[in-house]
A tleap script that builds the chain and sets N, CA, C and O, in Angstrom:
source leaprc.protein.ff14SB
mol = sequence {
  NMET THR ARG THR ALA ASN ASP ILE THR SER
  ARG GLY ASP LEU THR ALA ARG ILE ARG ALA
  ALA GLU GLN GLY SER SER VAL SER ALA LEU
  VAL ALA GLU TYR LEU ARG SER LEU SER ASP
  ARG GLU ALA GLU PHE ALA ARG LEU GLU ALA
  GLN GLN ARG ARG THR GLN GLU GLN ILE ASP
  ARG PHE SER ALA ARG ASP ARG LEU ASP ARG
  GLU GLU LEU HIE GLY ARG ALA VAL CARG
}
set mol.1.N position { 0.764 -1.153 -0.137 }
set mol.1.CA position { 0.198 0.027 -0.054 }
set mol.1.C position { 0.956 1.325 -0.038 }
set mol.1.O position { 1.894 1.498 0.740 }
set mol.2.N position { 0.562 2.218 -0.874 }
set mol.2.CA position { 1.310 3.262 -1.003 }
set mol.2.C position { 0.823 4.543 -0.555 }
set mol.2.O position { -0.065 5.069 -1.227 }
set mol.3.N position { 1.279 5.156 0.517 }
set mol.3.CA position { 0.672 6.569 0.827 }
set mol.3.C position { 1.500 7.630 0.743 }
set mol.3.O position { 2.703 7.499 0.969 }
set mol.4.N position { 0.917 8.878 0.389 }
set mol.4.CA position { 1.595 9.990 0.106 }
set mol.4.C position { 1.487 10.727 1.384 }
set mol.4.O position { 0.698 10.364 2.256 }
set mol.5.N position { 2.390 11.926 1.537 }
set mol.5.CA position { 2.243 12.878 2.713 }
set mol.5.C position { 0.920 13.330 2.835 }
set mol.5.O position { 0.473 13.486 3.971 }
set mol.6.N position { 0.256 13.553 1.908 }
set mol.6.CA position { -1.066 14.230 1.777 }
set mol.6.C position { -2.235 13.104 2.373 }
set mol.6.O position { -3.209 13.317 3.095 }
set mol.7.N position { -1.778 11.943 1.825 }
set mol.7.CA position { -2.746 10.764 2.545 }
set mol.7.C position { -2.537 10.677 3.990 }
set mol.7.O position { -3.508 10.599 4.743 }
set mol.8.N position { -1.470 10.685 4.381 }
set mol.8.CA position { -1.452 10.607 5.694 }
set mol.8.C position { -2.035 11.807 6.725 }
set mol.8.O position { -2.545 11.612 7.829 }
set mol.9.N position { -1.845 12.938 6.144 }
set mol.9.CA position { -2.220 14.099 7.000 }
set mol.9.C position { -3.864 14.156 6.739 }
set mol.9.O position { -4.610 14.523 7.647 }
set mol.10.N position { -4.359 13.778 5.473 }
set mol.10.CA position { -5.805 13.724 5.339 }
set mol.10.C position { -6.579 12.570 6.093 }
set mol.10.O position { -7.777 12.721 6.333 }
set mol.11.N position { -6.047 11.651 6.392 }
set mol.11.CA position { -6.595 10.691 7.460 }
set mol.11.C position { -6.517 10.817 8.902 }
set mol.11.O position { -6.698 9.916 9.720 }
set mol.12.N position { -6.222 12.050 9.131 }
set mol.12.CA position { -5.963 12.410 10.689 }
set mol.12.C position { -4.684 11.756 11.420 }
set mol.12.O position { -4.614 11.697 12.647 }
set mol.13.N position { -3.864 11.360 10.719 }
set mol.13.CA position { -2.651 10.634 11.236 }
set mol.13.C position { -1.853 11.944 11.530 }
set mol.13.O position { -1.380 12.645 10.635 }
set mol.14.N position { -1.734 12.240 13.010 }
set mol.14.CA position { -1.033 13.517 13.324 }
set mol.14.C position { 0.430 13.141 13.667 }
set mol.14.O position { 1.213 14.087 13.746 }
set mol.15.N position { 0.872 11.987 13.864 }
set mol.15.CA position { 2.108 11.485 14.143 }
set mol.15.C position { 3.236 12.050 13.461 }
set mol.15.O position { 4.234 12.579 13.952 }
set mol.16.N position { 2.891 11.833 12.078 }
set mol.16.CA position { 4.022 12.291 11.189 }
set mol.16.C position { 4.184 13.835 11.264 }
set mol.16.O position { 5.319 14.309 11.235 }
set mol.17.N position { 3.174 14.577 11.353 }
set mol.17.CA position { 3.266 16.070 11.308 }
set mol.17.C position { 3.636 16.588 12.868 }
set mol.17.O position { 4.125 17.710 13.003 }
set mol.18.N position { 3.417 15.838 13.897 }
set mol.18.CA position { 3.792 16.129 15.155 }
set mol.18.C position { 5.508 16.102 15.149 }
set mol.18.O position { 6.281 16.977 15.540 }
set mol.19.N position { 5.761 14.955 14.640 }
set mol.19.CA position { 7.245 14.426 14.720 }
set mol.19.C position { 8.137 15.668 13.900 }
set mol.19.O position { 9.177 16.150 14.349 }
set mol.20.N position { 7.463 16.086 12.548 }
set mol.20.CA position { 8.185 17.019 11.554 }
set mol.20.C position { 8.037 18.274 12.526 }
set mol.20.O position { 8.996 19.046 12.554 }
set mol.21.N position { 6.996 18.537 13.276 }
set mol.21.CA position { 7.059 19.935 13.706 }
set mol.21.C position { 7.961 19.901 15.075 }
set mol.21.O position { 8.323 20.995 15.508 }
set mol.22.N position { 8.258 18.988 15.622 }
set mol.22.CA position { 9.199 18.893 16.621 }
set mol.22.C position { 10.608 19.131 16.244 }
set mol.22.O position { 11.466 19.686 16.931 }
set mol.23.N position { 10.731 18.620 15.022 }
set mol.23.CA position { 12.022 18.785 14.303 }
set mol.23.C position { 12.239 19.957 13.479 }
set mol.23.O position { 13.234 20.038 12.759 }
set mol.24.N position { 11.230 21.010 13.551 }
set mol.24.CA position { 11.298 22.086 12.737 }
set mol.24.C position { 11.371 21.761 11.171 }
set mol.24.O position { 12.055 22.415 10.384 }
set mol.25.N position { 10.526 20.598 10.803 }
set mol.25.CA position { 10.557 20.072 9.174 }
set mol.25.C position { 9.203 20.039 8.894 }
set mol.25.O position { 8.277 20.482 9.574 }
set mol.26.N position { 9.175 19.402 7.696 }
set mol.26.CA position { 7.921 18.966 7.092 }
set mol.26.C position { 7.784 17.383 6.991 }
set mol.26.O position { 8.736 16.622 7.159 }
set mol.27.N position { 6.563 17.004 6.712 }
set mol.27.CA position { 6.432 15.539 6.560 }
set mol.27.C position { 7.179 15.058 5.246 }
set mol.27.O position { 7.815 14.004 5.253 }
set mol.28.N position { 7.090 15.812 4.186 }
set mol.28.CA position { 7.653 15.443 3.112 }
set mol.28.C position { 9.301 15.368 3.176 }
set mol.28.O position { 9.948 14.559 2.512 }
set mol.29.N position { 9.924 16.411 4.147 }
set mol.29.CA position { 11.255 16.458 4.259 }
set mol.29.C position { 11.693 15.085 5.074 }
set mol.29.O position { 12.668 14.386 4.797 }
set mol.30.N position { 10.750 14.866 6.136 }
set mol.30.CA position { 11.120 13.601 6.799 }
set mol.30.C position { 11.294 12.228 5.922 }
set mol.30.O position { 12.237 11.449 6.061 }
set mol.31.N position { 10.183 12.069 4.966 }
set mol.31.CA position { 10.145 11.023 4.240 }
set mol.31.C position { 11.391 11.113 3.185 }
set mol.31.O position { 11.907 10.056 2.821 }
set mol.32.N position { 11.844 12.262 2.729 }
set mol.32.CA position { 12.913 12.201 1.968 }
set mol.32.C position { 14.315 11.888 2.658 }
set mol.32.O position { 15.217 11.298 2.064 }
set mol.33.N position { 14.410 12.358 4.019 }
set mol.33.CA position { 15.472 11.934 4.911 }
set mol.33.C position { 15.397 10.494 5.092 }
set mol.33.O position { 16.403 9.833 4.836 }
set mol.34.N position { 14.402 9.952 5.475 }
set mol.34.CA position { 14.128 8.492 5.711 }
set mol.34.C position { 14.653 7.647 4.331 }
set mol.34.O position { 15.431 6.700 4.444 }
set mol.35.N position { 14.178 8.062 3.129 }
set mol.35.CA position { 14.830 7.502 1.914 }
set mol.35.C position { 16.244 7.605 1.699 }
set mol.35.O position { 16.875 6.684 1.181 }
set mol.36.N position { 16.817 8.765 2.099 }
set mol.36.CA position { 18.163 8.914 1.988 }
set mol.36.C position { 19.017 8.032 2.931 }
set mol.36.O position { 20.111 7.532 2.670 }
set mol.37.N position { 18.312 7.939 4.069 }
set mol.37.CA position { 19.038 6.957 5.083 }
set mol.37.C position { 18.921 5.475 4.583 }
set mol.37.O position { 19.824 4.668 4.804 }
set mol.38.N position { 17.846 5.164 3.941 }
set mol.38.CA position { 18.057 4.021 3.469 }
set mol.38.C position { 19.097 3.638 2.327 }
set mol.38.O position { 19.696 2.563 2.303 }
set mol.39.N position { 19.234 4.621 1.412 }
set mol.39.CA position { 20.092 4.533 0.351 }
set mol.39.C position { 21.931 4.345 1.194 }
set mol.39.O position { 22.761 3.478 0.923 }
set mol.40.N position { 22.058 5.447 2.183 }
set mol.40.CA position { 23.009 5.382 2.909 }
set mol.40.C position { 23.542 4.049 3.534 }
set mol.40.O position { 24.724 3.709 3.486 }
set mol.41.N position { 22.596 3.377 4.091 }
set mol.41.CA position { 22.620 2.243 4.730 }
set mol.41.C position { 23.044 1.119 3.714 }
set mol.41.O position { 23.862 0.240 3.987 }
set mol.42.N position { 22.413 1.246 2.547 }
set mol.42.CA position { 22.740 0.128 1.614 }
set mol.42.C position { 24.167 0.467 0.893 }
set mol.42.O position { 24.889 -0.403 0.408 }
set mol.43.N position { 24.434 1.725 0.895 }
set mol.43.CA position { 25.886 1.968 0.290 }
set mol.43.C position { 26.966 1.559 1.466 }
set mol.43.O position { 28.101 1.186 1.171 }
set mol.44.N position { 26.544 1.654 2.716 }
set mol.44.CA position { 27.574 1.286 3.806 }
set mol.44.C position { 27.715 -0.335 3.758 }
set mol.44.O position { 28.819 -0.874 3.825 }
set mol.45.N position { 26.516 -1.053 3.636 }
set mol.45.CA position { 26.561 -2.515 3.609 }
set mol.45.C position { 27.431 -2.825 2.473 }
set mol.45.O position { 28.424 -3.532 2.644 }
set mol.46.N position { 27.131 -2.350 1.335 }
set mol.46.CA position { 27.893 -2.648 0.070 }
set mol.46.C position { 29.595 -2.530 0.286 }
set mol.46.O position { 30.447 -3.358 -0.037 }
set mol.47.N position { 29.767 -1.272 0.912 }
set mol.47.CA position { 31.107 -1.174 1.291 }
set mol.47.C position { 31.928 -2.057 2.092 }
set mol.47.O position { 33.061 -2.452 1.817 }
set mol.48.N position { 31.122 -2.365 3.272 }
set mol.48.CA position { 31.460 -3.306 4.346 }
set mol.48.C position { 31.837 -4.930 3.499 }
set mol.48.O position { 32.854 -5.622 3.536 }
set mol.49.N position { 30.623 -5.100 2.828 }
set mol.49.CA position { 30.867 -6.560 2.045 }
set mol.49.C position { 32.036 -6.649 1.097 }
set mol.49.O position { 32.704 -7.670 0.932 }
set mol.50.N position { 32.238 -5.429 0.451 }
set mol.50.CA position { 33.606 -5.427 -0.527 }
set mol.50.C position { 34.872 -5.468 0.426 }
set mol.50.O position { 35.907 -6.067 0.135 }
set mol.51.N position { 34.668 -4.764 1.592 }
set mol.51.CA position { 35.901 -5.018 2.481 }
set mol.51.C position { 36.094 -6.497 2.946 }
set mol.51.O position { 37.204 -7.029 2.958 }
set mol.52.N position { 35.002 -7.096 3.309 }
set mol.52.CA position { 35.073 -8.619 3.662 }
set mol.52.C position { 35.686 -9.251 2.603 }
set mol.52.O position { 36.762 -9.811 2.810 }
set mol.53.N position { 35.093 -9.263 1.286 }
set mol.53.CA position { 35.725 -10.032 0.297 }
set mol.53.C position { 37.139 -9.895 0.227 }
set mol.53.O position { 37.834 -10.898 0.069 }
set mol.54.N position { 37.679 -8.675 0.334 }
set mol.54.CA position { 39.124 -8.148 0.087 }
set mol.54.C position { 39.937 -8.981 1.169 }
set mol.54.O position { 40.929 -9.675 0.946 }
set mol.55.N position { 39.348 -8.781 2.313 }
set mol.55.CA position { 40.174 -9.392 3.508 }
set mol.55.C position { 40.088 -10.859 3.387 }
set mol.55.O position { 41.097 -11.504 3.672 }
set mol.56.N position { 39.050 -11.461 3.013 }
set mol.56.CA position { 39.025 -13.134 2.651 }
set mol.56.C position { 40.013 -13.278 1.618 }
set mol.56.O position { 40.967 -13.987 1.939 }
set mol.57.N position { 40.035 -12.746 0.363 }
set mol.57.CA position { 40.944 -12.864 -0.595 }
set mol.57.C position { 42.553 -13.066 -0.200 }
set mol.57.O position { 43.372 -13.803 -0.747 }
set mol.58.N position { 42.747 -12.090 1.029 }
set mol.58.CA position { 44.327 -12.195 1.493 }
set mol.58.C position { 44.484 -13.451 2.213 }
set mol.58.O position { 45.666 -13.731 2.413 }
set mol.59.N position { 43.608 -14.319 2.676 }
set mol.59.CA position { 43.851 -15.396 3.451 }
set mol.59.C position { 44.205 -16.457 2.419 }
set mol.59.O position { 43.451 -16.861 1.534 }
set mol.60.N position { 45.583 -16.895 2.675 }
set mol.60.CA position { 46.187 -17.798 1.767 }
set mol.60.C position { 45.574 -19.419 2.179 }
set mol.60.O position { 45.096 -20.229 1.385 }
set mol.61.N position { 45.707 -19.540 3.258 }
set mol.61.CA position { 45.252 -20.954 3.892 }
set mol.61.C position { 44.824 -20.812 5.249 }
set mol.61.O position { 45.275 -19.961 6.016 }
set mol.62.N position { 43.861 -21.740 5.565 }
set mol.62.CA position { 43.549 -21.685 6.826 }
set mol.62.C position { 43.147 -23.314 7.444 }
set mol.62.O position { 42.425 -24.101 6.832 }
set mol.63.N position { 43.779 -23.585 8.750 }
set mol.63.CA position { 43.623 -24.856 9.110 }
set mol.63.C position { 42.829 -24.827 10.810 }
set mol.63.O position { 43.324 -24.260 11.785 }
set mol.64.N position { 41.878 -25.380 10.804 }
set mol.64.CA position { 41.305 -25.317 12.107 }
set mol.64.C position { 42.214 -26.241 13.138 }
set mol.64.O position { 42.132 -26.129 14.361 }
set mol.65.N position { 43.014 -27.086 12.524 }
set mol.65.CA position { 43.593 -27.961 13.211 }
set mol.65.C position { 44.852 -27.055 14.080 }
set mol.65.O position { 45.403 -27.562 15.057 }
set mol.66.N position { 45.169 -25.835 13.641 }
set mol.66.CA position { 46.239 -24.903 14.345 }
set mol.66.C position { 45.570 -24.246 15.305 }
set mol.66.O position { 46.271 -23.417 15.884 }
set mol.67.N position { 44.308 -24.336 15.727 }
set mol.67.CA position { 43.622 -23.757 16.839 }
set mol.67.C position { 44.019 -24.229 18.071 }
set mol.67.O position { 44.538 -25.339 18.192 }
set mol.68.N position { 43.755 -23.233 19.306 }
set mol.68.CA position { 44.013 -23.761 20.608 }
set mol.68.C position { 42.864 -24.884 20.977 }
set mol.68.O position { 41.794 -24.892 20.368 }
set mol.69.N position { 43.116 -25.684 21.855 }
set mol.69.CA position { 42.092 -26.700 22.167 }
set mol.69.C position { 41.431 -26.082 23.409 }
set mol.69.O position { 41.909 -25.032 23.838 }
set mol.70.N position { 40.450 -26.600 23.981 }
set mol.70.CA position { 39.474 -25.808 25.348 }
set mol.70.C position { 40.497 -25.644 26.347 }
set mol.70.O position { 40.646 -24.481 26.723 }
set mol.71.N position { 41.226 -26.498 26.862 }
set mol.71.CA position { 41.987 -26.158 27.901 }
set mol.71.C position { 43.001 -25.058 27.921 }
set mol.71.O position { 43.183 -24.225 28.809 }
set mol.72.N position { 43.735 -25.230 26.589 }
set mol.72.CA position { 44.603 -23.997 26.105 }
set mol.72.C position { 43.986 -22.610 26.227 }
set mol.72.O position { 44.480 -21.607 26.743 }
set mol.73.N position { 42.911 -22.751 25.694 }
set mol.73.CA position { 42.068 -21.464 25.352 }
set mol.73.C position { 41.608 -21.022 26.802 }
set mol.73.O position { 41.824 -19.838 27.060 }
set mol.74.N position { 41.106 -21.662 27.631 }
set mol.74.CA position { 40.843 -21.320 29.173 }
set mol.74.C position { 41.934 -20.858 29.946 }
set mol.74.O position { 41.888 -19.938 30.763 }
set mol.75.N position { 42.998 -21.600 29.620 }
set mol.75.CA position { 44.249 -21.394 30.473 }
set mol.75.C position { 44.762 -19.876 30.084 }
set mol.75.O position { 45.338 -19.193 30.931 }
set mol.76.N position { 44.533 -19.428 28.849 }
set mol.76.CA position { 44.960 -18.053 28.347 }
set mol.76.C position { 43.967 -17.047 28.865 }
set mol.76.O position { 44.338 -15.875 28.938 }
set mol.77.N position { 42.834 -17.348 29.206 }
set mol.77.CA position { 41.775 -16.416 29.496 }
set mol.77.C position { 42.475 -15.472 30.721 }
set mol.77.O position { 43.206 -15.943 31.592 }
set mol.78.N position { 42.120 -14.120 30.614 }
set mol.78.CA position { 42.373 -12.974 31.512 }
set mol.78.C position { 41.434 -12.910 32.880 }
set mol.78.O position { 40.261 -12.552 32.994 }
set mol.79.N position { 42.415 -13.409 33.919 }
set mol.79.CA position { 41.526 -13.556 35.116 }
set mol.79.C position { 41.780 -12.345 36.059 }
set mol.79.O position { 41.160 -12.246 37.117 }
savepdb mol mol.pdb
quit
């Protein structure tokens, strides 16, 4: 269901208008900021995903056999 800023205000939904007024903004500006934030989050996710891929590509080999066993791990714990 798609609602425009006019639909929200015409249906008596004051929440958006109140929030906008509290921020010295308009409902349309709040919606625009929300959409920008979605885009920013998607860009940040893509950046982190690329960083993860680059990091993983730098790993030549990995062996779980080289890890500490349970006793060694707990013996190294900071107490």
